[in-house]
Backbone bond lengths (Angstrom), bond angles and torsions (degrees), N, CA, C in turn:
res aa  C-N    CA-C-N  psi(-1)  N-CA   C-N-CA  omega(-1)  CA-C   N-CA-C  phi
1 M - - - 1.449 - - 1.535 109.32 -
2 V 1.307 116.39 137.30 1.456 121.68 -177.04 1.526 109.08 -93.12
3 D 1.322 115.48 135.49 1.454 122.53 178.63 1.538 108.51 -91.29
4 I 1.328 115.53 96.85 1.473 120.61 -177.68 1.530 110.66 -61.97
5 A 1.330 117.29 -38.92 1.467 120.20 179.29 1.532 110.12 -59.32
6 R 1.328 117.26 -40.26 1.466 120.26 178.36 1.524 110.43 -67.64
7 L 1.319 117.09 -39.48 1.464 119.81 176.68 1.525 110.69 -59.78
8 V 1.328 116.54 -42.64 1.465 120.65 178.73 1.532 109.85 -62.22
9 E 1.345 117.36 -42.11 1.469 121.13 177.78 1.522 111.70 -57.92
10 V 1.304 116.88 -36.39 1.459 121.80 -178.90 1.528 110.96 -79.79
11 I 1.316 117.31 -42.32 1.463 122.38 -171.63 1.526 112.83 -80.92
12 E 1.316 117.90 -40.96 1.468 119.81 -173.68 1.530 113.72 -57.84
13 P 1.330 120.51 -43.03 1.467 118.46 177.56 1.536 113.32 -61.41
14 E 1.319 116.55 -32.68 1.467 120.28 178.21 1.536 110.21 -68.86
15 V 1.323 116.01 -39.50 1.462 121.61 177.95 1.530 109.65 -64.61
16 K 1.334 116.01 -47.88 1.472 121.57 -179.32 1.527 111.56 -63.38
17 A 1.331 116.96 -35.95 1.468 120.92 -178.95 1.530 111.78 -60.15
18 L 1.319 116.63 -27.53 1.460 120.81 178.23 1.532 111.92 -93.74
19 G 1.337 116.45 3.92 1.466 120.33 176.93 1.514 114.59 86.48
20 F 1.329 117.57 15.93 1.457 121.65 -177.89 1.520 110.96 -106.49
21 D 1.313 116.02 167.70 1.465 123.39 174.10 1.523 108.40 -109.26
22 L 1.322 115.64 137.56 1.464 121.14 176.24 1.523 108.93 -79.51
23 V 1.321 116.86 129.18 1.461 122.24 179.22 1.528 110.07 -100.01
24 R 1.339 116.75 -45.95 1.464 118.98 -177.33 1.528 111.06 -160.34
25 V 1.333 114.05 145.88 1.460 122.67 169.46 1.519 105.34 -124.65
26 K 1.322 116.51 122.62 1.456 119.91 -177.97 1.525 109.14 -143.83
27 L 1.324 115.47 136.34 1.459 120.80 176.00 1.518 108.12 -106.06
28 F 1.325 115.58 120.42 1.455 121.82 178.12 1.519 108.55 -96.47
29 G 1.332 115.85 137.07 1.461 121.16 176.79 1.509 111.03 -75.27
30 R 1.319 114.93 168.69 1.474 120.64 -179.45 1.518 112.38 -56.11
31 S 1.314 116.46 -44.34 1.463 119.36 -176.77 1.525 111.71 -66.87
32 E 1.330 117.11 -26.86 1.467 120.45 -179.05 1.519 111.79 -75.16
33 V 1.328 117.51 -28.79 1.459 120.99 -178.52 1.520 112.70 -106.90
34 G 1.357 115.99 -5.46 1.459 120.50 177.73 1.519 112.77 63.48
35 D 1.309 115.91 41.46 1.452 120.59 -176.03 1.525 109.61 -137.93
36 D 1.318 116.47 177.58 1.462 120.71 178.89 1.519 112.94 -85.46
37 E 1.320 117.15 -3.77 1.451 119.80 -178.85 1.525 110.86 -135.97
38 H 1.309 115.27 164.03 1.454 121.28 176.61 1.532 109.17 -75.20
39 A 1.316 116.18 165.16 1.462 121.15 175.04 1.525 108.12 -125.05
40 L 1.323 116.54 122.39 1.454 122.14 174.25 1.513 106.99 -95.32
41 Q 1.327 115.56 109.45 1.457 121.32 -176.39 1.525 109.81 -98.74
42 I 1.316 115.64 124.57 1.453 122.55 176.10 1.524 106.62 -116.15
43 M 1.316 116.51 119.98 1.462 120.71 173.99 1.519 107.55 -109.19
44 A 1.319 114.97 131.93 1.455 120.69 179.10 1.522 108.30 -141.35
45 E 1.324 115.30 165.44 1.459 119.25 179.11 1.513 110.45 -146.75
46 N 1.307 114.62 152.51 1.446 121.12 170.07 1.527 105.39 -77.98
47 P 1.331 119.21 122.71 1.459 119.36 -176.19 1.530 113.95 -62.36
48 K 1.325 117.39 -20.01 1.465 120.83 179.40 1.520 112.09 -78.05
49 T 1.350 116.68 -31.59 1.464 120.15 -174.68 1.521 113.61 -116.04
50 G 1.336 117.55 -18.09 1.455 120.37 -175.27 1.518 112.53 75.07
51 Q 1.330 116.70 12.26 1.458 121.80 -176.23 1.519 110.33 -132.33
52 L 1.301 115.52 174.46 1.457 123.11 173.65 1.524 105.92 -140.43
53 V 1.328 117.35 118.81 1.466 120.06 179.91 1.526 109.27 -82.89
54 L 1.307 116.31 167.66 1.461 122.04 -174.13 1.530 112.80 -55.55
55 D 1.329 118.07 -44.91 1.468 120.18 179.52 1.526 111.37 -60.43
56 D 1.335 116.58 -37.70 1.470 121.08 177.88 1.532 110.42 -65.30
57 C 1.321 116.42 -40.78 1.476 120.85 178.51 1.518 110.42 -61.09
58 V 1.320 116.48 -41.96 1.460 121.27 -179.14 1.531 109.88 -64.45
59 K 1.333 116.72 -48.55 1.473 120.64 179.75 1.523 111.03 -59.14
60 L 1.310 115.63 -46.01 1.458 120.38 -178.18 1.524 111.23 -66.68
61 S 1.306 117.30 -39.98 1.454 121.46 178.74 1.528 110.79 -60.01
62 H 1.330 116.54 -46.52 1.466 120.53 179.24 1.527 110.96 -62.72
63 R 1.310 115.99 -42.39 1.471 120.33 -177.88 1.536 110.85 -64.42
64 I 1.334 116.96 -45.52 1.468 121.18 179.76 1.532 110.33 -65.74
65 S 1.320 115.59 -43.64 1.469 120.58 179.16 1.527 110.92 -59.00
66 D 1.315 116.26 -46.12 1.466 120.61 179.88 1.524 111.10 -61.55
67 R 1.318 117.25 -42.15 1.470 121.35 -179.65 1.530 111.04 -65.68
68 M 1.320 116.93 -45.27 1.463 120.24 -179.97 1.526 110.98 -66.45
69 D 1.334 117.40 -37.74 1.471 120.85 177.00 1.527 110.30 -63.55
70 A 1.336 117.34 -41.62 1.468 121.15 179.71 1.525 110.91 -62.96
71 L 1.321 117.04 -41.21 1.463 120.27 178.05 1.528 110.87 -65.30
72 E 1.321 115.96 -39.85 1.467 119.88 179.05 1.529 110.85 -64.79
73 E 1.330 116.70 -41.45 1.466 120.55 177.62 1.526 111.16 -63.32
74 A 1.354 116.25 -30.00 1.469 121.25 178.89 1.527 111.59 -83.00
75 G 1.337 117.42 -1.82 1.458 120.46 175.60 1.514 116.18 106.06
76 E 1.337 118.61 -1.82 1.469 120.67 179.03 1.529 109.35 -99.13
77 V 1.304 116.07 114.69 1.460 120.97 178.40 1.526 107.85 -99.09
78 L 1.319 115.90 113.29 1.467 121.14 -178.01 1.524 112.13 -81.68
79 I 1.314 115.80 -36.82 1.468 121.84 178.73 1.524 106.13 -133.20
80 D 1.330 116.41 116.53 1.464 118.56 -171.89 1.532 115.04 -87.02
81 E 1.313 117.83 0.69 1.464 120.85 176.89 1.524 108.99 -119.41
82 A 1.319 116.05 166.49 1.460 120.61 177.99 1.529 109.25 -61.34
83 Y 1.324 115.64 140.04 1.459 120.36 178.25 1.522 109.74 -148.70
84 R 1.316 113.74 160.68 1.462 122.34 176.70 1.528 107.06 -112.47
85 L 1.325 117.83 131.14 1.458 122.62 178.03 1.519 109.36 -88.13
86 E 1.327 116.05 125.60 1.459 121.42 178.14 1.520 108.18 -122.96
87 V 1.324 117.06 118.94 1.459 122.25 178.65 1.520 107.24 -113.58
88 S 1.338 116.06 128.35 1.458 118.59 -177.11 1.519 111.60 -150.80
89 S 1.314 113.70 168.77 1.457 123.13 170.25 1.527 107.03 -78.31
90 P 1.328 118.74 153.75 1.464 119.22 178.80 1.525 113.47 -70.01
91 G 1.326 118.62 -15.88 1.461 121.13 179.07 1.518 112.43 78.64
92 I 1.308 115.68 175.74 1.459 120.45 -178.13 1.527 110.67 -69.27
93 D 1.328 117.33 -46.48 1.468 120.76 -179.21 1.526 109.32 -89.20
94 R 1.298 114.58 53.75 1.454 125.40 -171.85 1.515 114.25 -63.24
95 P 1.332 115.27 154.30 1.464 118.37 172.01 1.530 109.31 -74.01
96 L 1.305 115.94 149.13 1.465 121.92 175.59 1.519 106.12 -100.19
97 T 1.313 117.45 107.18 1.458 120.98 -172.33 1.522 113.48 -121.14
98 R 1.334 117.42 -16.97 1.463 121.35 -175.15 1.520 109.54 -122.75
99 P 1.310 118.19 152.61 1.470 119.26 177.95 1.531 112.90 -52.41
100 K 1.337 117.32 -39.78 1.462 119.11 -178.28 1.528 112.48 -63.97
101 D 1.343 118.28 -24.77 1.462 120.91 177.22 1.530 110.82 -63.94
102 Y 1.328 116.32 -37.11 1.467 120.97 -178.83 1.520 111.37 -71.57
103 V 1.310 116.82 -23.51 1.461 122.05 176.58 1.530 109.29 -85.05
104 N 1.337 116.25 -50.19 1.469 121.03 -176.04 1.523 113.83 -63.85
105 W 1.323 117.23 -30.31 1.459 120.20 -175.00 1.525 113.16 -108.41
106 A 1.325 116.58 17.67 1.471 120.56 174.93 1.531 108.50 -58.83
107 G 1.336 115.21 142.03 1.459 120.32 -179.09 1.519 113.22 93.65
108 H 1.325 116.72 -2.25 1.457 120.23 -179.70 1.528 110.64 -111.77
109 E 1.332 114.32 156.90 1.461 121.40 -179.11 1.525 109.92 -74.06
110 A 1.339 115.71 139.98 1.464 120.84 -179.74 1.517 110.60 -146.58
111 R 1.326 114.97 161.02 1.464 123.50 170.57 1.517 106.36 -117.30
112 I 1.335 115.07 130.16 1.458 120.02 -178.29 1.517 109.30 -129.72
113 N 1.326 115.88 131.61 1.461 122.73 174.07 1.521 107.56 -109.64
114 L 1.333 115.21 128.85 1.458 121.32 -175.61 1.524 112.06 -106.97
115 T 1.319 115.18 158.10 1.461 120.57 174.92 1.518 110.94 -86.24
116 A 1.324 116.46 -24.26 1.475 121.96 178.65 1.523 108.15 -128.67
117 P 1.320 117.82 138.64 1.475 119.96 -177.30 1.528 112.67 -68.61
118 V 1.335 115.06 152.23 1.463 121.90 173.19 1.519 108.04 -106.51
119 E 1.299 116.28 -169.32 1.465 122.23 -179.23 1.527 111.58 -42.60
120 G 1.309 116.38 137.23 1.458 120.59 -179.75 1.513 112.42 78.70
121 N 1.349 116.55 13.95 1.455 122.14 177.68 1.525 112.28 56.92
122 R 1.344 116.30 42.97 1.470 121.10 -177.50 1.517 111.22 -110.18
123 K 1.332 115.29 134.76 1.456 121.15 176.18 1.528 112.12 -107.84
124 T 1.323 116.45 -16.34 1.458 120.93 179.67 1.516 108.77 -114.45
125 L 1.322 115.33 124.68 1.464 121.14 -177.07 1.523 109.70 -121.53
126 H 1.334 115.12 148.05 1.459 121.42 176.37 1.517 106.31 -143.49
127 G 1.309 115.36 122.28 1.460 119.05 -179.37 1.507 110.79 170.84
128 E 1.330 116.02 -148.31 1.463 121.32 -175.79 1.516 111.32 -102.54
129 L 1.317 114.94 130.02 1.452 121.42 175.02 1.526 108.11 -74.38
130 V 1.325 116.43 118.49 1.462 120.75 -179.17 1.525 110.12 -85.46
131 G 1.329 116.50 -40.58 1.455 119.25 177.41 1.507 112.02 152.82
132 L 1.326 114.59 -162.24 1.457 122.30 -177.87 1.516 108.30 -130.62
133 D 1.326 115.85 129.00 1.454 122.13 176.29 1.519 106.98 -117.26
134 G 1.323 116.80 97.90 1.459 120.33 -174.17 1.510 109.27 69.58
135 E 1.324 116.02 -113.19 1.469 122.00 177.95 1.532 111.11 -111.05
136 T 1.330 116.77 15.90 1.460 121.85 -177.35 1.526 110.46 -111.14
137 V 1.322 115.92 124.65 1.464 122.24 178.14 1.521 108.28 -84.59
138 E 1.316 115.46 134.08 1.473 121.66 174.14 1.522 106.84 -108.35
139 F 1.346 114.92 130.77 1.455 120.06 -172.11 1.518 109.85 -143.78
140 E 1.319 117.08 137.90 1.473 122.90 176.47 1.524 107.13 -102.72
141 D 1.340 115.96 93.54 1.456 121.75 -177.47 1.520 110.07 -79.10
142 R 1.332 117.08 141.50 1.464 121.47 -178.88 1.528 112.57 -61.61
143 K 1.341 117.53 -32.89 1.463 120.50 -176.93 1.519 112.94 -97.85
144 S 1.315 117.66 -40.73 1.467 120.84 -173.56 1.518 114.01 -96.84
145 G 1.331 118.05 -8.23 1.457 120.06 -176.40 1.528 110.13 79.36
146 R 1.330 116.33 -152.70 1.471 121.11 -176.90 1.518 110.07 -72.35
147 V 1.345 115.59 123.67 1.458 121.56 177.34 1.522 108.66 -131.22
148 T 1.325 114.83 156.17 1.457 121.10 173.82 1.518 107.98 -130.57
149 F 1.309 116.04 151.20 1.460 121.29 179.48 1.525 108.22 -160.27
150 P 1.326 115.62 154.40 1.465 118.86 179.15 1.534 111.31 -66.04
151 L 1.298 116.48 141.07 1.460 121.73 176.93 1.532 110.24 -56.02
152 S 1.299 116.70 -33.04 1.472 121.00 -179.97 1.527 112.80 -66.69
153 D 1.332 118.58 -15.74 1.468 122.13 177.84 1.532 113.15 -85.07
154 V 1.331 117.58 -3.26 1.464 120.61 -178.94 1.528 109.25 -79.64
155 H 1.322 114.89 119.45 1.471 120.45 174.36 1.524 109.68 -82.52
156 S 1.332 116.20 -47.59 1.465 121.85 176.50 1.519 108.43 -155.01
157 A 1.321 115.72 151.44 1.462 121.05 179.19 1.522 108.23 -153.83
158 R 1.331 114.70 144.42 1.460 118.54 176.45 1.518 109.72 -153.35
159 L 1.318 115.02 153.69 1.453 120.71 175.38 1.519 109.62 -72.76
160 V 1.321 115.74 153.20 1.459 122.43 177.20 1.525 107.32 -103.17
161 L 1.312 116.40 133.01 1.459 121.37 -179.53 1.532 109.78 -67.28
162 T 1.322 115.54 115.06 1.463 122.06 178.15 1.530 108.28 -135.16
163 D 1.323 116.64 166.87 1.464 120.53 175.91 1.525 110.63 -60.53
164 K 1.328 116.55 -38.18 1.464 121.05 179.29 1.528 110.72 -62.76
165 L 1.319 117.14 -42.26 1.461 120.96 179.19 1.523 110.70 -66.63
166 I 1.319 116.90 -42.65 1.467 120.57 178.62 1.525 109.86 -60.28
167 A 1.327 117.00 -43.89 1.463 121.03 179.94 1.530 111.87 -64.53
168 A 1.322 116.45 -32.44 1.467 120.54 -177.46 1.520 113.25 -83.95
169 T 1.318 116.93 -15.40 1.458 121.07 -176.57 1.512 109.15 -84.02
170 R 1.292 115.00 132.42 1.462 119.92 178.68 1.524 109.00 -62.00
171 P 1.313 116.91 147.44 1.466 118.56 179.87 1.522 110.79 -63.54
172 L 1.318 114.89 147.90 1.461 120.79 176.74 1.517 109.94 -62.38
173 D 1.292 116.59 155.30 1.453 122.46 174.49 1.526 107.03 -63.30
174 T 1.302 116.97 122.29 1.461 120.93 -177.00 1.525 112.06 -105.54
175 S 1.334 117.45 13.17 1.466 119.17 179.46 1.520 109.02 -59.23
176 G 1.313 115.62 132.49 1.459 121.24 -179.96 1.516 113.55 90.09
177 A 1.312 118.43 -8.50 1.468 120.93 -177.34 1.526 111.22 -65.19
178 D 1.340 117.71 -35.40 1.459 120.49 179.68 1.521 111.45 -62.36
179 E 1.343 116.69 -40.31 1.449 120.37 179.03 1.532 111.38 -64.33
180 I 1.322 117.26 -39.60 1.466 121.62 179.19 1.525 109.82 -63.82
181 L 1.344 116.32 -44.77 1.462 120.34 179.82 1.527 111.27 -62.49
182 E 1.359 116.47 -40.34 1.463 119.88 179.15 1.522 110.59 -64.27
183 E 1.342 118.43 -40.21 1.454 121.79 178.30 1.515 111.25 -63.27
184 Q 1.327 117.02 -39.26 1.462 121.19 -178.65 1.531 110.51 -68.78
185 E 1.340 117.82 -31.49 1.452 120.87 -178.96 1.519 112.27 -75.81
186 D 1.341 116.42 -25.12 1.484 120.26 -178.32 1.493 113.46 -71.96
């Protein structure tokens, strides 16, 4: 069994050292990725843009890989089976994993899966994220109306891709795009 909390302890300082924020650490099993090995997914973002460009992913991947290799050489095995390291930006329809996500993305459509049911005996919600009051999530569910639940009851949550979300998302870093366009025209 993999200790995700320990992985976060190892990975987060590497993410912070490059000036990024850790969004999520998740280990996917073989059946989830349809492969012969597990996938260790690291999502991070530049706090200024909410994104991670390809060069940042490469730098972060090397840094995390080097740190995990050093720990393994010292005798600490974090993941005892073969795995693939995947470093990425959270994307527009990002997962909501931190309290600040529930504040920053209030007013946007989301899907939330809970560990304990809310009003109407529902564990799956779809609607508008109203916000966070302390440790309580406020949500306007399409079927149940306004509901509240403890943040600790969230199993998984993510934004839903909508025109409103696209409009609210800062544009991707376009550095180098002119060179790509010139190559395509040649």
